[in-house]
C-alpha positions in Angstrom: 20.7 -10.8 -17.6 22.6 -7.3 -15.8 21.8 -6.8 -12.0 21.0 -3.2 -11.7 23.8 -1.8 -8.6 20.7 -0.9 -6.6 19.3 -5.1 -6.7 19.9 -7.3 -3.9 22.3 -10.6 -5.3 19.5 -13.0 -4.1 16.7 -11.8 -5.6 15.1 -13.3 -8.3 14.9 -11.1 -11.8 13.5 -13.8 -13.6 9.7 -13.7 -12.0 7.4 -10.6 -11.6 7.0 -9.1 -8.0 3.5 -7.5 -7.8 5.5 -4.6 -5.8 7.8 -4.0 -8.8 5.1 -4.3 -11.7 3.3 -1.4 -9.3 6.2 0.9 -9.8 6.4 0.3 -13.3 2.8 1.1 -13.9 4.0 4.1 -12.1 6.7 4.9 -14.8 9.1 4.3 -11.7 12.6 2.7 -12.7 12.9 0.1 -9.8 12.1 -3.1 -11.8 12.9 -5.4 -14.0 12.7 -6.4 -17.4 10.4 -9.3 -16.2 8.4 -7.1 -14.5 8.5 -4.8 -16.8 7.0 -7.5 -19.2 4.2 -8.4 -16.7 2.7 -4.8 -16.4 3.0 -4.7 -20.0 0.3 -7.9 -20.9 -2.0 -6.8 -17.8 -2.1 -3.1 -19.3 -2.9 -5.0 -23.0 -5.9 -6.7 -21.5 -7.2 -3.7 -19.0 -5.8 -0.6 -20.6 -6.8 1.7 -17.9 -4.4 -0.4 -15.5 -2.3 2.6 -15.3 -4.8 4.8 -14.2 -5.3 2.6 -11.2 -1.8 2.8 -10.0 -2.3 6.3 -10.0 -5.7 6.4 -8.2 -4.2 4.5 -5.5 -1.1 6.4 -5.6 -3.7 9.7 -5.1 -5.0 8.2 -2.1 -1.6 7.5 -0.9 -1.7 11.2 -0.6 -4.9 12.2 0.3 -4.8 9.9 3.4 -1.8 10.9 4.9 -2.6 14.4 4.4 -5.9 13.5 6.2 -4.5 12.0 9.0 -1.9 14.6 10.0 -4.0 17.3 9.8 -6.0 15.2 12.4 -2.9 15.6 14.7 -1.0 11.8 13.3 2.7 12.5 14.0 3.6 9.0 13.9 3.1 6.4 10.8 3.7 2.5 9.8 3.4 2.1 6.1 2.7 -1.9 5.6 3.2 -3.2 1.6 5.4 0.5 1.5 7.0 0.0 -1.6 9.6 2.1 -2.7 9.3 5.8 -1.2 9.8 8.1 -4.3 8.6 11.3 -4.9 5.4 11.5 -2.6 5.9 9.0 -0.1 4.6 9.2 3.5 7.3 10.7 5.3 7.4 13.5 2.3 3.7 14.0 2.8 3.7 13.6 6.8 6.7 15.8 7.0 5.1 18.4 4.7 2.7 19.3 7.3 4.7 18.2 10.3 8.5 18.2 10.2 8.8 16.0 12.9 6.7 13.0 11.9 7.7 9.6 12.0 7.7 7.0 9.6 8.2 3.3 9.4 8.3 1.9 6.3 7.7 -2.2 5.7 7.6 -4.4 2.7 8.5 -8.0 2.1 10.1 -7.2 -1.2 14.4 -7.2 -0.5 14.5 -4.9 -3.9 12.0 -2.7 -2.0 13.8 -2.4 1.6 17.3 -2.4 0.2 16.6 0.8 -2.3 14.3 2.3 0.5 17.2 2.5 2.9 19.6 3.8 0.1 17.2 6.9 -0.5 16.1 7.2 3.2 20.0 7.5 4.2 20.4 8.3 7.6 16.7 10.5 7.7 16.6 10.1 11.4 12.2 10.4 11.4 12.0 7.3 9.1 13.4 3.6 8.9 12.9 0.7 6.7 12.5 -3.2 8.0 11.7 -6.0 5.9 8.2 -7.7 7.2 5.2 -9.8 6.3 1.5 -8.6 7.3 0.6 -12.2 7.9 3.0 -11.5 11.0 1.8 -8.4 12.1 2.6 -9.0 15.9 6.3 -9.2 14.6 6.3 -6.2 13.1 4.9 -4.3 15.9 7.4 -6.0 18.0 10.3 -4.9 15.8 13.1 -2.8 17.7 13.6 -0.7 14.6 9.5 0.2 14.8 9.5 0.6 18.4 12.6 3.0 18.3 10.5 5.4 16.5 7.1 4.6 16.8 5.0 4.6 20.5 2.2 2.6 19.9 0.5 4.1 23.4 0.0 7.2 21.5 -2.1 7.4 18.1 -0.8 5.8 15.2 -1.7 6.4 11.6 -1.3 2.6 10.0 -1.3 2.6 6.1 -2.1 -0.6 4.5 -2.4 1.3 0.7 -2.5 -1.7 -2.0 -1.0 -4.6 0.1 -4.4 -6.6 1.4 -5.4 -7.9 -2.0 -1.8 -9.9 -2.1 -3.0 -11.8 0.8 -5.0 -14.9 -0.3 -7.8 -15.8 2.4 -6.0 -18.7 4.3 -3.4 -15.9 4.6 -6.0 -14.5 6.7 -5.9 -10.8 6.0 -8.7 -9.8 8.3 -6.6 -11.6 11.1 -4.0 -9.4 10.0 -6.1 -6.2 10.2 -7.3 -6.9 13.6 -4.2 -7.5 15.1 -3.2 -4.1 14.1 -6.3 -2.5 15.0 -6.4 -4.4 18.7 -2.1 -2.9 19.2 -2.9 0.9 18.5 -3.9 3.5 20.4 -7.5 5.1 20.6 -7.2 8.2 18.3 -5.4 5.9 15.3 -5.9 5.5 12.1 -6.0 2.8 9.4 -5.8 3.6 6.0 -6.9 0.6 3.7 -7.0 0.5 -0.4 -7.8 -2.8 -1.8 -8.5 -4.1 -5.8 -11.8 -5.0 -5.8 -14.1 -7.1 -8.2 -16.9 -5.5 -7.8 -17.4 -3.0 -10.6 -15.7 -4.7 -13.2 -15.5 -8.3 -12.5 -14.5 -9.8 -15.9 -11.5 -7.3 -15.8 -10.5 -8.4 -12.7 -10.8 -11.8 -13.7 -8.6 -11.5 -16.1 -5.7 -9.6 -14.1 -6.2 -12.3 -11.3 -5.3 -15.2 -13.9 -2.7 -13.0 -14.8 -0.9 -12.3 -12.0 -1.3 -16.5 -11.1 0.6 -17.0 -14.0 3.5 -14.5 -13.8 4.1 -14.2 -10.0 4.6 -16.4 -7.4 2.1 -13.7 -5.3 -1.4 -14.0 -6.3 -4.0 -10.6 -6.6 -7.4 -11.1 -5.1 -9.9 -9.1 -6.0 -12.3 -8.6 -3.5 -15.9 -7.7 -3.2 -17.2 -4.4 -1.5 -18.5 -6.5 1.2 -15.4 -8.3 1.7 -13.1 -4.8 1.9 -15.8 -3.3 4.0 -15.6 -5.8 6.6 -11.6 -4.7 7.0 -13.0 -2.1 8.9 -14.6 -3.8 11.6 -14.4 -2.2 15.0 -13.2 0.6 13.4 -15.8 4.2 12.8 -15.4 4.7 9.5 -14.5 8.5 8.6 -16.4 9.8 5.5 -16.9 9.3 2.9 -16.5 5.6 3.6 -15.5 2.7 2.0 -15.5 4.2 -2.3 -13.9 3.8 -5.1 -10.2 5.6 -5.1 -11.0 8.6 -6.7 -13.6 9.5 -4.9 -12.0 9.4 -1.9 -12.1 13.2 -0.7 -10.7 14.1 -4.0 -8.7 17.7 -3.9 -8.9 18.8 -7.6 -9.9 17.1 -10.7 -6.7 15.5 -11.0 -7.6 13.3 -8.8 -10.4 11.8 -10.7 -8.4 9.9 -12.7 -10.5 6.8 -13.5 -14.2 7.2 -14.7 -17.0 7.0 -11.8 -18.2 3.7 -11.5 -15.5 1.8 -13.2 -12.8 2.1 -10.6 -10.9 -1.4 -9.9 -10.1 -0.3 -6.3 -11.9 0.7 -3.3 -10.2 2.7 -0.6 -11.4 3.7 3.0 -10.1 5.4 6.5 -10.9 3.8 10.2 -10.7 5.6 13.4 -10.4 3.6 16.4 -12.4 5.1 19.2 
């Protein structure tokens, strides 16, 4: 199999990656044939899956704009994937050009390509990190060079917590981040849910377990809401992806009552 120039030499091209499958669902080009096949098989089971990906991307856009409008000028985007068009730094810097962004991902393809895309941008950096070791992410010297944790920060956990099993203690990872950020900071979370379409969620979870080394955990609304413990959840609360502050009808990618994702933003007071 031909290895693209952007793919690190030690990356397994024979096993699908959730991050690269997500890129494929969005119509991106930084994925392998195995990722495209796995994504196509998932879409065959749940035909509106690409709409879920679009809804999630649109939530990221609206959440970053909301935080930037609230005065946030530094962001930590964990599980960021590849920062192509419409990514966090572009959105934040459109509001405030001095906004600083640290991208964090566990996928070496995402990290390598992100560094190539961002180049020498002095307001952004990319680090390879694991959400399960949140304290290590926050202690990274490259992050500390851009982010002042004594000042408000926007932490983005968009479509990443559902990649952690209960044994990985995702609640503990969120709590570590919450406790480390200054008052006035925000956490933005989106997460796949089994609440509205349990049968589709079960099919996709089984497919992910069979095709990827990383499981996908569809959690209930109460389980997702629990991630906001200790935070003040901003309106409209923890809701379906397209229902979180839609800006135009174009944001309503999914039919009401049928989204496979929930999202919310919490503020640390």
